[in-house]
C-alpha positions as a LaTeX table, in Angstrom:
\begin{tabular}{lrrr}
\hline
Residue & $x$ (\AA) & $y$ (\AA) & $z$ (\AA) \\
\hline
Met1 & $-4.80$ & 12.01 & 17.28 \\
Ser2 & $-6.61$ & 9.79 & 19.80 \\
Glu3 & $-8.91$ & 8.57 & 17.01 \\
Ile4 & $-5.88$ & 7.26 & 15.11 \\
Arg5 & $-4.48$ & 5.63 & 18.23 \\
Thr6 & $-7.84$ & 3.98 & 18.93 \\
His7 & $-7.94$ & 2.56 & 15.40 \\
Ile8 & $-4.38$ & 1.24 & 15.67 \\
Val9 & $-5.02$ & $-0.41$ & 19.04 \\
Ala10 & $-8.14$ & $-2.08$ & 17.62 \\
Ala11 & $-6.08$ & $-3.38$ & 14.70 \\
Leu12 & $-3.44$ & $-4.73$ & 17.12 \\
Gln13 & $-6.14$ & $-6.54$ & 19.05 \\
Ala14 & $-7.66$ & $-7.96$ & 15.84 \\
Ser15 & $-4.27$ & $-9.29$ & 14.75 \\
Thr16 & $-3.82$ & $-10.94$ & 18.13 \\
Val17 & $-7.25$ & $-12.56$ & 17.95 \\
Arg18 & $-6.56$ & $-13.88$ & 14.42 \\
Phe19 & $-3.21$ & $-15.35$ & 15.52 \\
Glu20 & $-4.69$ & $-17.00$ & 18.61 \\
Ala21 & $-7.63$ & $-18.44$ & 16.65 \\
Ser22 & $-5.26$ & $-19.95$ & 14.11 \\
Ala23 & $-3.06$ & $-21.43$ & 16.83 \\
Lys24 & $-6.13$ & $-22.89$ & 18.54 \\
Arg25 & $-7.30$ & $-24.51$ & 15.29 \\
Met26 & $-3.86$ & $-26.06$ & 14.81 \\
Ala27 & $-3.86$ & $-27.44$ & 18.34 \\
Glu28 & $-7.43$ & $-28.73$ & 18.46 \\
Glu29 & $-8.51$ & $-29.80$ & 14.97 \\
Arg30 & $-7.35$ & $-33.15$ & 13.67 \\
Lys31 & $-7.69$ & $-32.15$ & 10.03 \\
Ala32 & $-6.34$ & $-28.63$ & 10.34 \\
Asp33 & $-4.58$ & $-27.32$ & 7.24 \\
Phe34 & $-1.22$ & $-26.61$ & 8.85 \\
Ala35 & 0.20 & $-24.79$ & 5.81 \\
Ala36 & $-2.79$ & $-22.44$ & 5.65 \\
Glu37 & $-2.71$ & $-21.88$ & 9.40 \\
Leu38 & 1.01 & $-21.06$ & 9.34 \\
Val39 & 0.32 & $-18.52$ & 6.60 \\
Asn40 & $-2.51$ & $-17.07$ & 8.72 \\
Gln41 & $-0.22$ & $-16.82$ & 11.74 \\
Lys42 & 2.59 & $-15.21$ & 9.74 \\
Arg43 & 0.14 & $-12.70$ & 8.26 \\
Ala44 & $-1.24$ & $-11.85$ & 11.70 \\
Ala45 & 2.30 & $-11.36$ & 13.01 \\
Ile46 & 3.21 & $-9.07$ & 10.11 \\
Glu47 & 0.00 & $-7.07$ & 10.60 \\
Phe48 & 0.78 & $-6.75$ & 14.31 \\
Arg49 & 4.30 & $-5.45$ & 13.65 \\
Ala50 & 3.02 & $-3.00$ & 11.02 \\
Asn51 & 0.39 & $-1.64$ & 13.39 \\
Leu52 & 2.93 & $-1.38$ & 16.18 \\
Ala53 & 5.19 & 0.64 & 13.87 \\
Ala54 & 2.24 & 2.89 & 13.04 \\
Leu55 & 1.57 & 3.41 & 16.75 \\
Lys56 & 5.21 & 4.33 & 17.37 \\
Thr57 & 5.09 & 6.78 & 14.45 \\
Ala58 & 1.91 & 8.36 & 15.81 \\
Asp59 & 3.60 & 8.78 & 19.19 \\
Lys60 & 6.65 & 10.42 & 17.58 \\
Met61 & 4.43 & 12.77 & 15.59 \\
Thr62 & 2.53 & 13.75 & 18.72 \\
Lys63 & 5.79 & 14.44 & 20.55 \\
Gln64 & 7.10 & 16.56 & 17.67 \\
Leu65 & 3.86 & 18.51 & 17.53 \\
Leu66 & 3.99 & 19.18 & 21.26 \\
Asp67 & 7.65 & 20.26 & 20.95 \\
Ile68 & 6.71 & 22.73 & 18.20 \\
Val69 & 3.72 & 24.14 & 20.06 \\
Ala70 & 5.42 & 24.34 & 23.45 \\
\hline
\end{tabular}
């Protein structure tokens, strides 16, 4: 189960990095494509929420497994 959690946490971090990079481009580049960057930010936010839901599900499954075994 820790392997799954490790993968999910890495995906959360990757989504955060993508969002921050897009925000930085919007703030610093004069010719930034704002429409494309907003799409990138929205996608990163959706990915983050999906991975967070997966992490919560993994936690619930672990708890249920421990309840069954205990």
